[in-house]
TORKOL-4160 file (C-alpha; in steps of 0.2 Angstrom, whole numbers, padded with zeros to 4 digits, m for minus):
367
<pt num="1" X="0723" Y="0188" Z="0624"/>
<pt num="2" X="0708" Y="0200" Z="0628"/>
<pt num="3" X="0709" Y="0209" Z="0645"/>
<pt num="4" X="0694" Y="0208" Z="0657"/>
<pt num="5" X="0682" Y="0223" Z="0655"/>
<pt num="6" X="0674" Y="0230" Z="0671"/>
<pt num="7" X="0658" Y="0237" Z="0665"/>
<pt num="8" X="0645" Y="0235" Z="0679"/>
<pt num="9" X="0631" Y="0235" Z="0667"/>
<pt num="10" X="0638" Y="0222" Z="0655"/>
<pt num="11" X="0633" Y="0204" Z="0658"/>
<pt num="12" X="0643" Y="0196" Z="0643"/>
<pt num="13" X="0653" Y="0200" Z="0628"/>
<pt num="14" X="0653" Y="0189" Z="0613"/>
<pt num="15" X="0665" Y="0187" Z="0598"/>
<pt num="16" X="0655" Y="0178" Z="0583"/>
<pt num="17" X="0665" Y="0166" Z="0574"/>
<pt num="18" X="0659" Y="0171" Z="0556"/>
<pt num="19" X="0660" Y="0190" Z="0556"/>
<pt num="20" X="0678" Y="0197" Z="0558"/>
<pt num="21" X="0680" Y="0211" Z="0570"/>
<pt num="22" X="0662" Y="0209" Z="0576"/>
<pt num="23" X="0657" Y="0209" Z="0594"/>
<pt num="24" X="0640" Y="0209" Z="0603"/>
<pt num="25" X="0637" Y="0214" Z="0621"/>
<pt num="26" X="0624" Y="0207" Z="0632"/>
<pt num="27" X="0618" Y="0219" Z="0646"/>
<pt num="28" X="0610" Y="0216" Z="0662"/>
<pt num="29" X="0591" Y="0217" Z="0662"/>
<pt num="30" X="0590" Y="0229" Z="0676"/>
<pt num="31" X="0602" Y="0242" Z="0668"/>
<pt num="32" X="0598" Y="0256" Z="0657"/>
<pt num="33" X="0615" Y="0265" Z="0652"/>
<pt num="34" X="0612" Y="0279" Z="0641"/>
<pt num="35" X="0626" Y="0291" Z="0644"/>
<pt num="36" X="0643" Y="0289" Z="0636"/>
<pt num="37" X="0658" Y="0301" Z="0639"/>
<pt num="38" X="0675" Y="0301" Z="0631"/>
<pt num="39" X="0679" Y="0299" Z="0613"/>
<pt num="40" X="0664" Y="0288" Z="0610"/>
<pt num="41" X="0651" Y="0301" Z="0615"/>
<pt num="42" X="0639" Y="0309" Z="0603"/>
<pt num="43" X="0640" Y="0327" Z="0599"/>
<pt num="44" X="0632" Y="0339" Z="0612"/>
<pt num="45" X="0623" Y="0353" Z="0603"/>
<pt num="46" X="0634" Y="0350" Z="0588"/>
<pt num="47" X="0651" Y="0350" Z="0597"/>
<pt num="48" X="0663" Y="0338" Z="0603"/>
<pt num="49" X="0666" Y="0340" Z="0622"/>
<pt num="50" X="0683" Y="0338" Z="0630"/>
<pt num="51" X="0685" Y="0332" Z="0648"/>
<pt num="52" X="0687" Y="0350" Z="0654"/>
<pt num="53" X="0671" Y="0355" Z="0645"/>
<pt num="54" X="0680" Y="0364" Z="0630"/>
<pt num="55" X="0669" Y="0362" Z="0614"/>
<pt num="56" X="0676" Y="0358" Z="0597"/>
<pt num="57" X="0665" Y="0359" Z="0581"/>
<pt num="58" X="0668" Y="0351" Z="0564"/>
<pt num="59" X="0679" Y="0365" Z="0558"/>
<pt num="60" X="0691" Y="0363" Z="0572"/>
<pt num="61" X="0709" Y="0361" Z="0567"/>
<pt num="62" X="0719" Y="0345" Z="0568"/>
<pt num="63" X="0728" Y="0352" Z="0583"/>
<pt num="64" X="0712" Y="0356" Z="0592"/>
<pt num="65" X="0704" Y="0339" Z="0588"/>
<pt num="66" X="0721" Y="0331" Z="0595"/>
<pt num="67" X="0719" Y="0341" Z="0611"/>
<pt num="68" X="0701" Y="0335" Z="0612"/>
<pt num="69" X="0707" Y="0317" Z="0611"/>
<pt num="70" X="0721" Y="0319" Z="0623"/>
<pt num="71" X="0709" Y="0326" Z="0636"/>
<pt num="72" X="0701" Y="0309" Z="0637"/>
<pt num="73" X="0717" Y="0299" Z="0640"/>
<pt num="74" X="0719" Y="0289" Z="0656"/>
<pt num="75" X="0725" Y="0299" Z="0671"/>
<pt num="76" X="0726" Y="0284" Z="0682"/>
<pt num="77" X="0723" Y="0266" Z="0682"/>
<pt num="78" X="0706" Y="0267" Z="0691"/>
<pt num="79" X="0699" Y="0276" Z="0676"/>
<pt num="80" X="0701" Y="0261" Z="0665"/>
<pt num="81" X="0687" Y="0249" Z="0662"/>
<pt num="82" X="0700" Y="0235" Z="0658"/>
<pt num="83" X="0708" Y="0223" Z="0670"/>
<pt num="84" X="0726" Y="0224" Z="0666"/>
<pt num="85" X="0731" Y="0212" Z="0680"/>
<pt num="86" X="0725" Y="0197" Z="0669"/>
<pt num="87" X="0738" Y="0201" Z="0656"/>
<pt num="88" X="0751" Y="0209" Z="0668"/>
<pt num="89" X="0749" Y="0225" Z="0657"/>
<pt num="90" X="0753" Y="0242" Z="0663"/>
<pt num="91" X="0740" Y="0256" Z="0659"/>
<pt num="92" X="0754" Y="0269" Z="0660"/>
<pt num="93" X="0763" Y="0262" Z="0644"/>
<pt num="94" X="0754" Y="0274" Z="0633"/>
<pt num="95" X="0759" Y="0289" Z="0644"/>
<pt num="96" X="0777" Y="0283" Z="0645"/>
<pt num="97" X="0780" Y="0281" Z="0626"/>
<pt num="98" X="0767" Y="0293" Z="0619"/>
<pt num="99" X="0774" Y="0308" Z="0609"/>
<pt num="100" X="0764" Y="0323" Z="0602"/>
<pt num="101" X="0764" Y="0325" Z="0583"/>
<pt num="102" X="0771" Y="0341" Z="0576"/>
<pt num="103" X="0756" Y="0352" Z="0571"/>
<pt num="104" X="0760" Y="0367" Z="0559"/>
<pt num="105" X="0746" Y="0378" Z="0566"/>
<pt num="106" X="0756" Y="0379" Z="0582"/>
<pt num="107" X="0770" Y="0388" Z="0572"/>
<pt num="108" X="0759" Y="0401" Z="0564"/>
<pt num="109" X="0766" Y="0414" Z="0576"/>
<pt num="110" X="0784" Y="0410" Z="0571"/>
<pt num="111" X="0785" Y="0410" Z="0552"/>
<pt num="112" X="0804" Y="0406" Z="0552"/>
<pt num="113" X="0799" Y="0389" Z="0561"/>
<pt num="114" X="0784" Y="0386" Z="0550"/>
<pt num="115" X="0795" Y="0388" Z="0534"/>
<pt num="116" X="0811" Y="0381" Z="0542"/>
<pt num="117" X="0819" Y="0376" Z="0525"/>
<pt num="118" X="0815" Y="0392" Z="0516"/>
<pt num="119" X="0825" Y="0408" Z="0513"/>
<pt num="120" X="0820" Y="0424" Z="0521"/>
<pt num="121" X="0815" Y="0431" Z="0505"/>
<pt num="122" X="0803" Y="0417" Z="0502"/>
<pt num="123" X="0796" Y="0418" Z="0519"/>
<pt num="124" X="0793" Y="0437" Z="0516"/>
<pt num="125" X="0784" Y="0433" Z="0499"/>
<pt num="126" X="0773" Y="0420" Z="0508"/>
<pt num="127" X="0769" Y="0433" Z="0522"/>
<pt num="128" X="0764" Y="0446" Z="0509"/>
<pt num="129" X="0754" Y="0434" Z="0499"/>
<pt num="130" X="0744" Y="0428" Z="0513"/>
<pt num="131" X="0736" Y="0445" Z="0520"/>
<pt num="132" X="0718" Y="0447" Z="0522"/>
<pt num="133" X="0712" Y="0461" Z="0511"/>
<pt num="134" X="0699" Y="0468" Z="0524"/>
<pt num="135" X="0711" Y="0471" Z="0538"/>
<pt num="136" X="0729" Y="0466" Z="0532"/>
<pt num="137" X="0729" Y="0452" Z="0545"/>
<pt num="138" X="0738" Y="0436" Z="0541"/>
<pt num="139" X="0728" Y="0423" Z="0532"/>
<pt num="140" X="0733" Y="0408" Z="0542"/>
<pt num="141" X="0724" Y="0395" Z="0530"/>
<pt num="142" X="0735" Y="0402" Z="0516"/>
<pt num="143" X="0751" Y="0400" Z="0526"/>
<pt num="144" X="0747" Y="0383" Z="0531"/>
<pt num="145" X="0743" Y="0378" Z="0513"/>
<pt num="146" X="0760" Y="0383" Z="0508"/>
<pt num="147" X="0768" Y="0375" Z="0522"/>
<pt num="148" X="0760" Y="0358" Z="0519"/>
<pt num="149" X="0761" Y="0358" Z="0500"/>
<pt num="150" X="0777" Y="0368" Z="0498"/>
<pt num="151" X="0767" Y="0376" Z="0483"/>
<pt num="152" X="0763" Y="0395" Z="0484"/>
<pt num="153" X="0750" Y="0393" Z="0470"/>
<pt num="154" X="0740" Y="0382" Z="0482"/>
<pt num="155" X="0741" Y="0395" Z="0495"/>
<pt num="156" X="0736" Y="0409" Z="0483"/>
<pt num="157" X="0720" Y="0398" Z="0478"/>
<pt num="158" X="0716" Y="0396" Z="0496"/>
<pt num="159" X="0718" Y="0415" Z="0499"/>
<pt num="160" X="0707" Y="0419" Z="0484"/>
<pt num="161" X="0694" Y="0408" Z="0490"/>
<pt num="162" X="0695" Y="0415" Z="0508"/>
<pt num="163" X="0693" Y="0433" Z="0501"/>
<pt num="164" X="0678" Y="0428" Z="0491"/>
<pt num="165" X="0670" Y="0419" Z="0506"/>
<pt num="166" X="0673" Y="0435" Z="0516"/>
<pt num="167" X="0665" Y="0446" Z="0503"/>
<pt num="168" X="0650" Y="0435" Z="0502"/>
<pt num="169" X="0648" Y="0435" Z="0520"/>
<pt num="170" X="0648" Y="0454" Z="0521"/>
<pt num="171" X="0636" Y="0455" Z="0506"/>
<pt num="172" X="0624" Y="0443" Z="0515"/>
<pt num="173" X="0625" Y="0452" Z="0532"/>
<pt num="174" X="0626" Y="0470" Z="0524"/>
<pt num="175" X="0612" Y="0482" Z="0530"/>
<pt num="176" X="0607" Y="0497" Z="0519"/>
<pt num="177" X="0616" Y="0514" Z="0524"/>
<pt num="178" X="0604" Y="0525" Z="0533"/>
<pt num="179" X="0603" Y="0544" Z="0535"/>
<pt num="180" X="0604" Y="0549" Z="0554"/>
<pt num="181" X="0593" Y="0562" Z="0562"/>
<pt num="182" X="0607" Y="0574" Z="0561"/>
<pt num="183" X="0604" Y="0576" Z="0543"/>
<pt num="184" X="0594" Y="0592" Z="0540"/>
<pt num="185" X="0576" Y="0591" Z="0534"/>
<pt num="186" X="0574" Y="0609" Z="0528"/>
<pt num="187" X="0584" Y="0625" Z="0524"/>
<pt num="188" X="0580" Y="0643" Z="0519"/>
<pt num="189" X="0592" Y="0649" Z="0505"/>
<pt num="190" X="0594" Y="0667" Z="0502"/>
<pt num="191" X="0604" Y="0674" Z="0487"/>
<pt num="192" X="0617" Y="0688" Z="0493"/>
<pt num="193" X="0616" Y="0683" Z="0511"/>
<pt num="194" X="0621" Y="0664" Z="0511"/>
<pt num="195" X="0636" Y="0661" Z="0500"/>
<pt num="196" X="0634" Y="0642" Z="0501"/>
<pt num="197" X="0626" Y="0628" Z="0510"/>
<pt num="198" X="0636" Y="0613" Z="0515"/>
<pt num="199" X="0633" Y="0596" Z="0523"/>
<pt num="200" X="0646" Y="0583" Z="0527"/>
<pt num="201" X="0635" Y="0568" Z="0521"/>
<pt num="202" X="0647" Y="0555" Z="0528"/>
<pt num="203" X="0644" Y="0561" Z="0546"/>
<pt num="204" X="0626" Y="0560" Z="0543"/>
<pt num="205" X="0626" Y="0541" Z="0538"/>
<pt num="206" X="0625" Y="0526" Z="0548"/>
<pt num="207" X="0635" Y="0512" Z="0539"/>
<pt num="208" X="0648" Y="0499" Z="0543"/>
<pt num="209" X="0660" Y="0504" Z="0529"/>
<pt num="210" X="0659" Y="0523" Z="0525"/>
<pt num="211" X="0674" Y="0523" Z="0514"/>
<pt num="212" X="0665" Y="0516" Z="0499"/>
<pt num="213" X="0649" Y="0526" Z="0499"/>
<pt num="214" X="0642" Y="0534" Z="0483"/>
<pt num="215" X="0631" Y="0550" Z="0484"/>
<pt num="216" X="0619" Y="0557" Z="0471"/>
<pt num="217" X="0607" Y="0571" Z="0471"/>
<pt num="218" X="0591" Y="0574" Z="0462"/>
<pt num="219" X="0587" Y="0586" Z="0453"/>
<pt num="220" X="0603" Y="0590" Z="0446"/>
<pt num="221" X="0609" Y="0608" Z="0449"/>
<pt num="222" X="0624" Y="0616" Z="0442"/>
<pt num="223" X="0628" Y="0626" Z="0457"/>
<pt num="224" X="0631" Y="0611" Z="0469"/>
<pt num="225" X="0645" Y="0598" Z="0470"/>
<pt num="226" X="0649" Y="0582" Z="0480"/>
<pt num="227" X="0667" Y="0580" Z="0485"/>
<pt num="228" X="0673" Y="0566" Z="0496"/>
<pt num="229" X="0656" Y="0565" Z="0504"/>
<pt num="230" X="0654" Y="0584" Z="0507"/>
<pt num="231" X="0639" Y="0592" Z="0498"/>
<pt num="232" X="0642" Y="0610" Z="0494"/>
<pt num="233" X="0629" Y="0621" Z="0486"/>
<pt num="234" X="0634" Y="0639" Z="0480"/>
<pt num="235" X="0619" Y="0650" Z="0483"/>
<pt num="236" X="0618" Y="0659" Z="0466"/>
<pt num="237" X="0604" Y="0664" Z="0454"/>
<pt num="238" X="0603" Y="0647" Z="0446"/>
<pt num="239" X="0586" Y="0643" Z="0454"/>
<pt num="240" X="0578" Y="0659" Z="0447"/>
<pt num="241" X="0574" Y="0650" Z="0431"/>
<pt num="242" X="0570" Y="0633" Z="0439"/>
<pt num="243" X="0554" Y="0624" Z="0441"/>
<pt num="244" X="0560" Y="0614" Z="0455"/>
<pt num="245" X="0547" Y="0608" Z="0468"/>
<pt num="246" X="0558" Y="0614" Z="0482"/>
<pt num="247" X="0564" Y="0596" Z="0487"/>
<pt num="248" X="0582" Y="0589" Z="0485"/>
<pt num="249" X="0583" Y="0570" Z="0486"/>
<pt num="250" X="0599" Y="0563" Z="0492"/>
<pt num="251" X="0603" Y="0545" Z="0489"/>
<pt num="252" X="0618" Y="0535" Z="0496"/>
<pt num="253" X="0623" Y="0518" Z="0489"/>
<pt num="254" X="0635" Y="0506" Z="0497"/>
<pt num="255" X="0647" Y="0494" Z="0489"/>
<pt num="256" X="0633" Y="0481" Z="0488"/>
<pt num="257" X="0621" Y="0493" Z="0479"/>
<pt num="258" X="0610" Y="0494" Z="0495"/>
<pt num="259" X="0603" Y="0512" Z="0496"/>
<pt num="260" X="0596" Y="0525" Z="0508"/>
<pt num="261" X="0586" Y="0540" Z="0504"/>
<pt num="262" X="0583" Y="0557" Z="0512"/>
<pt num="263" X="0573" Y="0572" Z="0506"/>
<pt num="264" X="0578" Y="0590" Z="0510"/>
<pt num="265" X="0565" Y="0604" Z="0508"/>
<pt num="266" X="0571" Y="0621" Z="0505"/>
<pt num="267" X="0564" Y="0639" Z="0502"/>
<pt num="268" X="0573" Y="0651" Z="0491"/>
<pt num="269" X="0574" Y="0670" Z="0489"/>
<pt num="270" X="0583" Y="0675" Z="0474"/>
<pt num="271" X="0580" Y="0694" Z="0475"/>
<pt num="272" X="0595" Y="0705" Z="0469"/>
<pt num="273" X="0596" Y="0712" Z="0486"/>
<pt num="274" X="0591" Y="0700" Z="0501"/>
<pt num="275" X="0583" Y="0715" Z="0510"/>
<pt num="276" X="0569" Y="0714" Z="0496"/>
<pt num="277" X="0563" Y="0697" Z="0501"/>
<pt num="278" X="0545" Y="0696" Z="0505"/>
<pt num="279" X="0541" Y="0679" Z="0514"/>
<pt num="280" X="0523" Y="0684" Z="0516"/>
<pt num="281" X="0520" Y="0681" Z="0498"/>
<pt num="282" X="0527" Y="0664" Z="0491"/>
<pt num="283" X="0523" Y="0652" Z="0477"/>
<pt num="284" X="0528" Y="0634" Z="0472"/>
<pt num="285" X="0535" Y="0637" Z="0455"/>
<pt num="286" X="0543" Y="0652" Z="0445"/>
<pt num="287" X="0529" Y="0653" Z="0433"/>
<pt num="288" X="0515" Y="0665" Z="0431"/>
<pt num="289" X="0505" Y="0658" Z="0445"/>
<pt num="290" X="0502" Y="0671" Z="0458"/>
<pt num="291" X="0511" Y="0672" Z="0475"/>
<pt num="292" X="0502" Y="0664" Z="0489"/>
<pt num="293" X="0502" Y="0670" Z="0507"/>
<pt num="294" X="0516" Y="0661" Z="0517"/>
<pt num="295" X="0516" Y="0645" Z="0507"/>
<pt num="296" X="0527" Y="0639" Z="0493"/>
<pt num="297" X="0545" Y="0638" Z="0489"/>
<pt num="298" X="0550" Y="0655" Z="0481"/>
<pt num="299" X="0549" Y="0671" Z="0490"/>
<pt num="300" X="0542" Y="0687" Z="0481"/>
<pt num="301" X="0553" Y="0702" Z="0479"/>
<pt num="302" X="0548" Y="0720" Z="0484"/>
<pt num="303" X="0558" Y="0732" Z="0472"/>
<pt num="304" X="0564" Y="0747" Z="0481"/>
<pt num="305" X="0561" Y="0761" Z="0468"/>
<pt num="306" X="0554" Y="0765" Z="0451"/>
<pt num="307" X="0571" Y="0762" Z="0443"/>
<pt num="308" X="0571" Y="0743" Z="0448"/>
<pt num="309" X="0560" Y="0730" Z="0440"/>
<pt num="310" X="0560" Y="0712" Z="0436"/>
<pt num="311" X="0554" Y="0696" Z="0445"/>
<pt num="312" X="0569" Y="0698" Z="0457"/>
<pt num="313" X="0572" Y="0716" Z="0455"/>
<pt num="314" X="0586" Y="0712" Z="0444"/>
<pt num="315" X="0583" Y="0724" Z="0431"/>
<pt num="316" X="0591" Y="0741" Z="0434"/>
<pt num="317" X="0585" Y="0756" Z="0424"/>
<pt num="318" X="0596" Y="0771" Z="0420"/>
<pt num="319" X="0587" Y="0785" Z="0430"/>
<pt num="320" X="0593" Y="0798" Z="0416"/>
<pt num="321" X="0584" Y="0788" Z="0403"/>
<pt num="322" X="0568" Y="0788" Z="0413"/>
<pt num="323" X="0568" Y="0806" Z="0419"/>
<pt num="324" X="0571" Y="0822" Z="0408"/>
<pt num="325" X="0580" Y="0836" Z="0417"/>
<pt num="326" X="0580" Y="0854" Z="0414"/>
<pt num="327" X="0599" Y="0852" Z="0411"/>
<pt num="328" X="0601" Y="0834" Z="0406"/>
<pt num="329" X="0620" Y="0836" Z="0407"/>
<pt num="330" X="0618" Y="0837" Z="0426"/>
<pt num="331" X="0608" Y="0821" Z="0428"/>
<pt num="332" X="0615" Y="0809" Z="0440"/>
<pt num="333" X="0613" Y="0791" Z="0433"/>
<pt num="334" X="0617" Y="0784" Z="0450"/>
<pt num="335" X="0603" Y="0792" Z="0459"/>
<pt num="336" X="0590" Y="0778" Z="0462"/>
<pt num="337" X="0580" Y="0787" Z="0475"/>
<pt num="338" X="0570" Y="0802" Z="0471"/>
<pt num="339" X="0574" Y="0814" Z="0456"/>
<pt num="340" X="0591" Y="0811" Z="0447"/>
<pt num="341" X="0591" Y="0829" Z="0441"/>
<pt num="342" X="0602" Y="0843" Z="0449"/>
<pt num="343" X="0593" Y="0857" Z="0459"/>
<pt num="344" X="0587" Y="0872" Z="0449"/>
<pt num="345" X="0599" Y="0887" Z="0449"/>
<pt num="346" X="0596" Y="0901" Z="0461"/>
<pt num="347" X="0582" Y="0912" Z="0455"/>
<pt num="348" X="0573" Y="0898" Z="0447"/>
<pt num="349" X="0558" Y="0888" Z="0454"/>
<pt num="350" X="0557" Y="0869" Z="0450"/>
<pt num="351" X="0542" Y="0863" Z="0441"/>
<pt num="352" X="0539" Y="0844" Z="0440"/>
<pt num="353" X="0527" Y="0836" Z="0428"/>
<pt num="354" X="0527" Y="0818" Z="0421"/>
<pt num="355" X="0545" Y="0813" Z="0425"/>
<pt num="356" X="0551" Y="0830" Z="0418"/>
<pt num="357" X="0560" Y="0844" Z="0428"/>
<pt num="358" X="0557" Y="0862" Z="0422"/>
<pt num="359" X="0566" Y="0877" Z="0430"/>
<pt num="360" X="0556" Y="0893" Z="0429"/>
<pt num="361" X="0563" Y="0910" Z="0432"/>
<pt num="362" X="0557" Y="0919" Z="0447"/>
<pt num="363" X="0559" Y="0936" Z="0438"/>
<pt num="364" X="0548" Y="0934" Z="0423"/>
<pt num="365" X="0538" Y="0950" Z="0420"/>
<pt num="366" X="0520" Y="0948" Z="0418"/>
<pt num="367" X="0510" Y="0959" Z="0406"/>
């Protein structure tokens, strides 16, 4: 016995004799019914839409899809398109005898209930196995796989696949690390005045994961190091004999080999004493090229006296080797300003000639 259907737009329903479970519906000619709600409706923008407007996609859990179906259950007899009076039926029979299935995902917050037949040590092992590597949160799909199959190996396989999917998602959405504007673009290095030059490179980087960055620097100098993302350059004499162009190139690489670059220009004064630096005369390379006015990388050095020489005034001569005193035993080899010789004794006049001191007696008789 088939109940009457109360579709206002339907004229007739037919049950062909030949085709099993086949029906045809004849509609009224003046009716255009194009909207269908409930379980029979088509997806809206790719979602199943519940009675209250909640949306569920294809990846929804069994429990979520059950909730979607339940939302369209009859709330009262007026909602039904069937005529129950014909068969003395009762639309509330479904509501009276209906029960909700046991969905495991509703137990994810209570592992004791999810694994009710397992020991505490087993539950602890399941929980430690199903942890997401990126934030140590629970891998619910892994837990459900173990609960459904009672096989931890299946859960491990699900967990490994989830980890790989997450890694691939991060790789596809990864952006190259970028140096921020706080990264310096130029610096003046002075030997003897600046002991070191340091930059916390991690603080100067914009990246989603700063813990797995790798930094390299070109050209390679012996006087610098990078430790835990901190660049430290000890300002010594290493640049004196370098043909560097005055640019340090920083490169940062993330875990997916995406890179970022930054150039730091520098000028350098390697004089033995920083007070000897002459920035009015500079040049690009430490070669025989002449110093140019206010351009270049390396500052010239103005040596303070005749006993100091060399490109950087680094060669210190012994004054007593350069000057002959009347009494050489009284020569002061630490006297780098003026004459290193002791004064002539009383009664003697000093006579200087070609880096030589002569003491002549004032009492010499003339013929």
